[in-house]
C-alpha positions in Angstrom: 48.1 79.0 23.7 50.5 80.3 21.1 53.0 83.0 21.8 51.7 86.3 20.3 55.1 86.8 18.6 55.2 83.4 17.0 54.9 83.6 13.2 55.2 81.2 10.2 58.4 83.0 9.3 59.8 82.1 12.8 58.9 78.4 12.3 60.4 78.4 8.8 63.6 79.8 10.3 63.5 77.1 13.0 63.2 74.5 10.2 66.2 76.0 8.4 68.3 75.8 11.6 67.2 72.3 12.2 68.0 71.3 8.6 71.5 72.8 9.0 72.0 70.9 12.2 71.0 67.5 10.8 72.3 67.7 7.2 76.0 66.9 7.8 75.3 63.8 9.9 72.5 62.7 7.6 74.6 63.1 4.4 77.4 61.1 6.0 75.1 58.2 7.0 73.3 58.2 3.7 76.6 58.2 1.8 77.7 55.1 3.7 74.4 53.4 2.9 74.9 54.3 -0.7 78.3 52.7 -0.7 76.5 49.6 0.9 78.5 50.0 4.1 76.9 49.1 7.4 75.4 51.7 9.7 74.6 51.1 13.4 71.1 50.6 14.8 71.5 54.0 16.5 72.3 55.7 13.2 69.3 54.0 11.5 67.0 55.0 14.3 68.4 58.6 14.1 67.6 58.7 10.4 64.0 57.6 11.1 63.5 60.0 14.0 65.7 63.1 14.6 67.2 63.1 11.1 63.7 62.9 9.5 62.1 66.4 9.2 58.9 65.3 7.3 56.7 66.2 10.3 58.2 69.6 10.6 57.8 70.3 6.9 54.2 69.0 7.0 53.5 71.3 9.9 54.8 74.4 8.1 52.7 73.5 5.0 49.6 73.0 7.1 50.1 76.3 9.0 50.8 78.1 5.8 47.5 77.0 4.4 45.5 77.7 7.6 43.0 80.5 7.6 43.7 81.3 11.2 47.3 80.7 12.2 46.9 81.1 16.0 43.8 78.8 16.0 45.7 76.2 14.0 48.6 76.3 16.4 46.2 75.9 19.4 44.5 72.9 17.8 47.7 70.9 17.0 47.9 67.4 18.2 50.2 64.4 18.0 53.2 64.6 15.7 52.4 68.1 14.6 52.5 69.3 18.2 55.8 67.6 18.7 57.1 69.1 15.5 56.0 72.6 16.7 57.9 72.2 20.0 61.0 71.0 18.1 60.9 74.1 15.8 60.2 76.4 18.7 63.2 75.1 20.6 65.5 76.1 17.7 63.9 79.5 17.5 64.4 80.1 21.3 68.1 79.3 20.9 68.5 81.5 17.8 66.6 84.6 19.0 68.6 87.0 21.1 66.9 88.2 24.3 64.9 91.4 24.0 65.1 92.1 27.8 67.1 95.0 28.8 69.7 94.6 31.5 69.4 96.9 34.6 72.3 99.1 35.4 
């Protein structure tokens, strides 16, 4: 079940944070490829997986078009569900705690 405070804006923020995180490495690898320099298998795999944000962008588009956001979240499967968890992990790191400390 989706968190009641989870919004499309939160997920979009998670995507921006994720993009900022991967852009420097992605640009460096792509620049080397453009210069026809070799990249490692690890770097190539990273570009295809962690450096590829197509699933996250697709998720945000689909949720933005959904008539019922919470229901759409609850019905996610496969890659979209993985993309959701990836975006949520960025939001959790970025959001400050709202819990009050006891004195």
